[in-house]
Backbone as numpy.savetxt, mean C-alpha at the origin, in Angstrom:
# Nx Ny Nz CAx CAy CAz Cx Cy Cz
-13.76 -25.24 19.44 -13.76 -25.30 18.51 -14.91 -26.77 18.28
-15.76 -26.76 18.08 -16.43 -27.70 17.29 -15.40 -28.99 16.68
-16.02 -30.09 16.70 -15.51 -31.32 16.20 -16.34 -31.17 14.91
-15.82 -31.05 13.34 -16.63 -31.05 12.50 -17.14 -32.40 12.54
-17.02 -33.39 13.16 -17.09 -34.65 12.88 -18.33 -35.37 13.78
-18.08 -35.23 14.64 -19.32 -35.43 16.18 -19.58 -34.32 16.75
-19.44 -33.19 15.85 -19.76 -31.97 16.73 -19.40 -31.92 18.35
-18.85 -32.59 18.75 -18.08 -32.35 20.14 -17.94 -30.72 20.43
-17.90 -30.60 21.54 -17.35 -28.71 21.61 -15.84 -28.26 22.16
-15.46 -29.40 22.09 -13.89 -29.32 22.15 -12.98 -30.08 21.44
-11.48 -29.49 21.73 -10.70 -29.92 20.47 -9.51 -29.60 21.25
-8.42 -30.23 20.73 -6.92 -30.39 21.45 -6.19 -30.07 20.29
-4.94 -28.89 20.28 -4.30 -28.66 19.54 -3.18 -29.61 19.02
-2.63 -30.36 18.57 -1.67 -31.13 18.66 -0.13 -30.86 17.73
-0.87 -29.40 16.63 0.05 -28.89 16.08 0.29 -27.64 15.79
0.74 -27.07 15.38 0.33 -24.93 15.04 1.85 -24.97 14.52
1.02 -24.15 13.53 2.24 -23.76 12.24 2.42 -22.17 11.41
3.10 -21.04 11.72 2.62 -19.79 10.68 2.73 -20.42 9.44
1.68 -19.78 8.65 1.42 -20.02 6.99 3.29 -19.36 6.30
3.29 -19.88 5.09 4.55 -19.00 4.51 4.51 -17.63 4.12
3.47 -17.03 4.43 3.47 -15.72 4.22 3.57 -14.59 5.74
2.96 -15.93 6.55 3.26 -15.17 7.96 1.82 -14.54 8.52
0.66 -14.46 7.38 -0.48 -14.07 7.85 -1.54 -14.80 8.68
-1.23 -15.93 8.71 -2.32 -16.88 9.46 -1.35 -18.24 10.11
-2.60 -18.92 10.72 -2.37 -20.22 11.60 -2.38 -21.29 11.60
-1.77 -22.20 10.92 -2.55 -23.58 10.58 -2.24 -24.44 11.83
-3.13 -24.70 12.40 -3.47 -25.52 13.43 -3.65 -27.52 13.40
-3.35 -27.52 13.68 -3.95 -29.40 13.51 -4.20 -30.14 14.70
-5.63 -30.05 14.83 -6.72 -30.71 16.20 -6.49 -32.04 16.56
-7.26 -32.21 17.11 -8.08 -33.91 17.52 -9.55 -33.85 18.65
-10.28 -34.31 17.93 -11.03 -34.49 19.18 -10.95 -35.45 20.43
-11.06 -35.21 21.40 -11.39 -36.25 22.92 -12.25 -36.92 22.82
-13.08 -36.87 21.69 -14.02 -37.97 21.82 -14.08 -38.95 20.90
-13.71 -38.63 19.49 -13.86 -39.49 18.27 -12.55 -39.53 18.05
-11.50 -38.82 18.39 -10.05 -38.73 18.51 -10.14 -39.06 16.65
-10.87 -37.92 15.81 -10.39 -37.62 14.84 -9.37 -36.40 14.87
-8.75 -36.27 13.70 -8.22 -34.87 13.62 -8.76 -34.33 11.97
-8.20 -33.10 12.55 -8.59 -32.11 11.27 -8.01 -30.59 11.55
-7.96 -29.97 10.19 -6.88 -28.81 10.49 -8.04 -27.38 10.42
-7.13 -26.66 11.19 -8.44 -25.30 11.14 -6.97 -24.01 10.38
-7.34 -23.04 10.11 -6.54 -22.29 9.79 -6.65 -20.76 10.64
-6.18 -19.86 11.13 -6.54 -18.86 11.87 -5.93 -17.74 11.00
-7.32 -16.64 11.03 -5.93 -15.39 10.02 -6.79 -14.02 11.76
-6.15 -13.34 11.37 -6.45 -11.87 11.45 -7.54 -11.50 10.92
-8.28 -10.86 11.28 -9.52 -10.15 10.04 -8.91 -8.34 10.58
-8.70 -7.88 9.46 -8.25 -6.20 9.23 -9.34 -5.73 8.31
-10.17 -5.10 8.71 -11.22 -4.17 8.37 -11.24 -2.99 7.83
-11.40 -2.59 6.98 -11.05 -1.20 6.54 -12.83 -0.25 6.56
-12.79 0.34 7.10 -13.80 1.67 7.07 -13.56 2.82 5.98
-14.75 2.76 5.50 -14.68 3.40 3.87 -15.33 4.84 4.56
-15.24 5.69 3.40 -15.57 7.24 3.55 -17.11 7.20 4.19
-18.30 6.61 3.35 -19.60 6.35 3.71 -19.73 5.33 5.11
-18.63 4.82 5.65 -19.35 4.21 6.83 -19.12 3.02 6.61
-19.25 2.31 5.69 -19.13 1.09 5.35 -17.84 0.34 5.66
-18.07 -0.60 6.52 -16.82 -1.29 6.49 -16.49 -2.73 5.94
-15.19 -2.96 5.08 -15.57 -3.80 4.72 -14.26 -4.65 4.80
-13.59 -5.82 4.72 -12.16 -6.87 4.70 -11.26 -5.77 3.65
-10.01 -5.94 4.37 -9.27 -5.22 3.85 -8.67 -6.53 2.61
-8.11 -5.75 1.53 -7.84 -6.29 0.76 -6.69 -5.76 -0.35
-5.78 -6.83 -0.66 -4.76 -6.54 -1.17 -4.62 -6.22 -2.80
-5.94 -7.12 -3.01 -5.80 -7.20 -4.75 -6.53 -5.76 -4.81
-7.39 -4.93 -4.02 -7.92 -3.78 -4.01 -6.72 -3.03 -4.46
-6.01 -2.52 -3.80 -4.68 -1.96 -3.33 -4.08 -2.21 -4.71
-3.28 -3.53 -5.18 -2.68 -3.41 -6.83 -3.74 -3.00 -7.77
-4.96 -3.11 -7.84 -5.76 -2.70 -8.67 -5.57 -1.23 -8.60
-5.53 -0.19 -7.68 -5.88 0.98 -7.66 -4.53 1.44 -8.17
-3.20 0.49 -7.23 -2.01 1.37 -8.06 -2.19 0.96 -9.43
-2.35 -0.14 -9.76 -1.92 -0.49 -11.30 -2.19 0.73 -12.03
-3.76 1.26 -12.06 -4.25 2.26 -12.84 -3.44 3.74 -12.35
-2.45 3.95 -11.43 -2.03 4.89 -11.28 -0.30 4.94 -12.33
0.00 3.47 -11.89 0.82 2.96 -12.86 1.02 2.87 -14.44
-0.28 2.78 -15.16 -0.59 2.73 -16.30 0.40 3.35 -17.43
1.10 2.38 -17.89 1.98 3.42 -19.37 3.36 3.76 -18.32
3.80 3.17 -17.05 5.00 2.92 -16.45 5.91 1.92 -16.61
6.72 2.18 -16.57 8.00 0.79 -16.25 8.02 0.44 -15.00
6.77 -0.50 -14.38 6.39 -1.18 -13.54 5.87 -2.09 -14.08
6.74 -3.03 -13.57 6.05 -4.73 -13.62 5.33 -5.11 -12.41
4.37 -6.21 -12.78 3.26 -6.84 -11.89 4.36 -7.13 -10.24
5.44 -7.80 -10.45 6.11 -8.30 -9.42 6.62 -7.18 -8.81
6.63 -5.96 -9.21 6.84 -4.68 -8.12 5.43 -4.40 -7.55
4.21 -4.51 -8.47 2.87 -4.31 -7.77 2.76 -5.19 -6.52
2.93 -6.47 -7.02 2.30 -8.00 -5.62 3.43 -7.00 -4.60
4.61 -6.64 -4.52 5.80 -6.47 -3.64 4.46 -5.39 -2.57
4.70 -4.38 -3.27 4.35 -3.10 -3.30 2.79 -3.22 -2.40
2.11 -5.03 -2.78 0.50 -4.55 -1.94 1.29 -5.80 -0.98
1.95 -6.33 -0.74 2.51 -6.78 0.48 3.47 -6.21 1.83
4.35 -4.98 0.97 4.24 -3.94 1.88 3.60 -3.23 2.82
2.68 -2.75 1.31 1.06 -2.09 2.18 0.61 -3.00 2.98
0.30 -4.43 3.09 -0.66 -5.11 3.97 0.00 -5.48 5.30
1.57 -5.51 5.38 2.58 -5.53 6.24 2.45 -4.34 7.30
2.43 -3.10 6.24 2.33 -1.42 7.25 1.11 -1.74 8.16
0.24 -1.97 7.29 -1.37 -1.82 7.79 -1.41 -3.23 9.26
-1.04 -4.09 9.06 -1.13 -5.07 10.03 -0.24 -4.60 11.08
0.94 -4.11 11.18 1.49 -3.96 12.16 1.22 -2.70 12.72
0.62 -2.14 12.49 0.25 -1.17 13.36 -1.33 -1.58 14.55
-1.51 -2.68 14.55 -2.02 -3.64 15.62 -3.40 -3.26 15.59
-4.14 -2.50 14.77 -5.15 -1.98 14.60 -6.14 -3.39 13.99
-7.32 -3.40 14.66 -8.64 -4.59 13.66 -9.01 -3.64 12.75
-9.41 -2.22 12.94 -10.09 -1.35 12.03 -9.07 -0.11 11.73
-9.06 0.09 10.04 -8.20 1.12 9.59 -8.93 2.10 8.80
-9.35 3.47 8.14 -9.62 4.10 7.46 -9.25 4.00 6.10
-10.10 4.28 5.07 -9.54 4.72 3.91 -8.17 5.22 3.64
-8.22 6.76 4.63 -7.37 7.96 5.07 -5.32 6.96 5.11
-6.06 6.00 6.31 -4.81 5.16 6.31 -4.05 4.33 5.60
-4.87 3.48 5.07 -4.30 2.64 3.93 -4.05 3.73 2.71
-4.38 4.60 2.16 -3.77 5.42 1.39 -2.33 6.17 1.86
-2.53 6.65 2.92 -0.94 6.81 3.89 -0.08 5.71 3.48
0.04 4.95 3.85 0.58 3.50 3.60 0.19 3.06 2.39
0.31 3.36 1.04 0.30 3.10 0.04 1.48 4.28 -0.78
1.68 5.38 -0.15 2.45 6.80 -0.84 3.73 6.40 -1.04
4.15 6.17 0.20 5.43 5.49 0.73 6.47 5.18 -0.08
5.51 3.41 -0.45 5.93 2.35 -0.88 6.16 2.77 -2.62
4.72 3.82 -3.00 4.70 4.06 -4.29 5.76 5.33 -4.87
6.34 5.85 -3.84 7.08 6.73 -4.21 8.50 6.44 -4.65
9.20 5.11 -3.90 10.35 4.89 -3.88 9.73 4.30 -5.72
8.67 3.49 -5.79 8.52 2.57 -7.19 9.19 3.59 -8.05
8.21 4.93 -8.44 7.80 5.23 -9.34 6.85 6.80 -9.26
7.72 7.47 -9.61 7.83 9.13 -8.84 6.37 9.79 -9.60
6.48 9.46 -11.04 5.16 9.65 -11.83 3.77 8.86 -11.23
4.23 8.19 -11.17 2.82 6.83 -10.72 2.19 7.88 -9.37
3.33 8.21 -8.38 3.07 8.64 -7.36 2.43 9.81 -7.04
3.03 10.57 -8.35 2.04 11.93 -8.58 0.54 11.77 -8.91
0.59 10.96 -9.57 -0.76 10.29 -10.03 -1.75 9.66 -9.02
-0.96 9.11 -8.20 -2.02 8.35 -7.12 -2.03 9.58 -5.95
-1.28 10.14 -5.93 -1.28 11.33 -4.87 -2.67 12.34 -5.49
-2.53 12.69 -6.09 -3.03 13.82 -7.27 -5.19 13.40 -6.98
-5.01 12.33 -6.84 -6.43 11.57 -6.44 -6.48 11.44 -5.26
-5.66 11.01 -4.16 -5.94 10.45 -2.58 -5.83 12.04 -1.85
-5.22 13.05 -2.16 -5.25 14.40 -1.76 -5.65 15.25 -2.17
-6.34 14.49 -3.75 -7.59 15.73 -3.89 -7.33 16.86 -4.30
-6.52 16.69 -5.40 -5.50 18.03 -5.96 -6.37 19.13 -6.85
-6.63 20.09 -6.14 -7.42 20.72 -7.47 -7.36 21.62 -8.25
-5.87 21.88 -8.43 -5.40 23.17 -9.20 -3.67 22.58 -9.55
-3.30 23.74 -10.32 -1.80 23.61 -10.49 -0.98 23.45 -9.50
-1.28 24.34 -9.08 -0.59 24.75 -7.70 -0.52 23.44 -6.87
-1.34 22.70 -6.74 -1.31 21.75 -5.69 -0.36 20.69 -6.39
-0.22 20.38 -7.90 1.05 19.78 -8.41 1.93 20.62 -8.29
2.38 21.73 -8.10 4.05 22.16 -8.22 3.96 21.84 -7.07
3.17 22.24 -5.66 3.73 21.89 -4.37 4.39 20.76 -4.13
3.72 19.51 -5.18 3.78 17.95 -4.90 4.96 17.51 -5.14
5.09 18.29 -6.52 6.52 18.35 -7.29 7.96 18.99 -6.11
7.59 20.04 -6.10 8.79 20.90 -5.21 9.03 20.06 -3.96
7.98 20.02 -3.36 8.15 18.64 -1.97 8.89 17.55 -2.53
8.63 16.79 -3.48 9.86 15.95 -4.11 10.95 15.69 -4.16
11.23 17.47 -4.96 12.46 17.69 -5.71 13.93 18.24 -4.57
12.74 18.64 -3.24 13.48 18.50 -1.76 13.39 17.87 -0.99
12.95 16.44 -1.43 13.29 15.30 -0.75 14.37 14.67 -1.45
14.33 14.71 -2.80 15.55 14.30 -3.53 16.61 14.78 -3.20
16.86 16.28 -3.49 17.91 17.14 -2.75 18.38 16.51 -1.72
17.93 16.34 -1.00 18.16 15.81 0.53 18.51 14.35 1.03
18.15 13.26 -0.34 18.79 12.34 -0.43 19.79 12.37 -0.89
19.92 12.69 -1.97 21.46 13.62 -3.08 22.22 13.87 -1.74
22.22 15.01 -1.29 23.12 15.39 0.04 23.71 14.29 1.01
22.77 13.36 1.37 22.78 12.29 1.96 23.94 11.05 1.46
23.39 11.24 0.47 24.43 10.04 -0.57 25.58 10.34 -0.79
25.67 11.83 -0.55 26.96 12.38 -1.08 26.83 12.91 -2.96
25.96 12.59 -3.41 25.88 12.94 -4.46 25.70 14.03 -5.17
25.61 14.71 -6.10 25.14 16.03 -6.22 23.77 15.98 -6.29
23.44 17.66 -7.08 22.10 18.07 -6.41 20.87 17.75 -8.04
21.66 17.64 -8.61 20.83 16.15 -10.12 19.81 15.39 -9.39
18.89 15.90 -9.54 18.06 14.84 -9.02 17.22 14.02 -10.46
16.55 12.86 -10.06 15.49 12.37 -10.89 14.87 13.08 -11.43
14.21 13.84 -10.45 13.52 14.81 -11.38 13.76 16.15 -12.23
15.14 16.68 -12.01 15.73 17.52 -12.23 16.38 16.95 -14.14
16.52 15.85 -14.30 16.84 14.47 -14.71 15.46 14.41 -15.83
14.50 14.36 -15.26 13.74 14.42 -16.65 12.11 15.95 -16.79
13.13 16.46 -16.39 12.19 17.96 -16.68 11.66 18.39 -15.51
10.08 18.41 -16.10 9.41 18.78 -14.68 8.45 17.93 -13.99
9.05 16.76 -14.22 7.85 15.54 -13.41 5.87 15.53 -14.19
5.98 16.29 -14.90 4.76 16.22 -15.56 4.36 15.70 -16.55
5.52 15.14 -17.33 5.39 14.16 -18.50 5.59 15.33 -20.19
5.40 16.72 -19.41 5.42 17.27 -21.05 6.47 17.74 -21.34
7.64 17.55 -20.97 8.98 17.31 -21.77 10.08 19.03 -21.71
9.07 19.84 -20.75 10.02 20.79 -20.56 10.96 21.02 -19.80
11.57 22.05 -19.61 13.46 21.89 -18.47 12.38 22.63 -17.30
13.54 21.76 -16.53 13.31 21.65 -14.72 13.27 23.02 -14.23
13.85 24.40 -15.19 13.61 25.48 -14.47 12.93 26.52 -15.37
11.82 25.84 -16.06 11.36 26.66 -16.79 10.22 26.91 -16.09
10.28 28.76 -16.48 9.09 28.68 -15.28 7.34 28.85 -15.96
6.93 28.76 -14.90 5.22 28.35 -15.19 4.44 29.35 -15.04
4.09 29.20 -16.52 2.93 30.61 -16.46 1.58 30.81 -15.31
1.74 31.89 -14.72 0.86 32.15 -13.75 -1.07 31.85 -14.23
-1.59 31.48 -13.61 -3.17 31.45 -13.55 -3.73 32.90 -13.24
-4.78 33.52 -14.21 -5.60 34.51 -13.39 -6.37 34.22 -12.91
-7.44 34.16 -11.72 -8.28 34.16 -11.33 -9.02 35.64 -11.30
-10.67 35.25 -12.15 -11.48 36.62 -11.91 -12.20 36.92 -11.42
């Protein structure tokens, strides 16, 4: 580390501390030549490789903005979005990899978003997993119902899940066991 004052090529670390969020280290350094002190902040770089092959730094803000779109009109607070962003960042940093794909980041978002809001989860998953048909939505809803049923059994609760109480989960107000009309393909 070059001294910012005299450009001496070496410095001595006097003190090291992690920041409050634990994502970087603050080091107090002293130049052996001019004896002046300065502070450096070290962070681990985390890069995301996009589908186009372009690499860009990981951004918690981009995660929150993307999830905010899926949560539009839902009872989700900004604090909850910030916590989700932090959980996603912690999860991707815990992989220990310096480069992740957008697919990896999307997978890290799905779990916390499912816990936060099921409708927002379905909205996000429909884009992330590229749903092409009603069957894709039906399969995702069936998967959620199955998970909710398993959770109810673990918790000792009834099979009356949140999705069943809300109807089909598609926002149309239909009954949970109402048949879905088949779409004929010509």
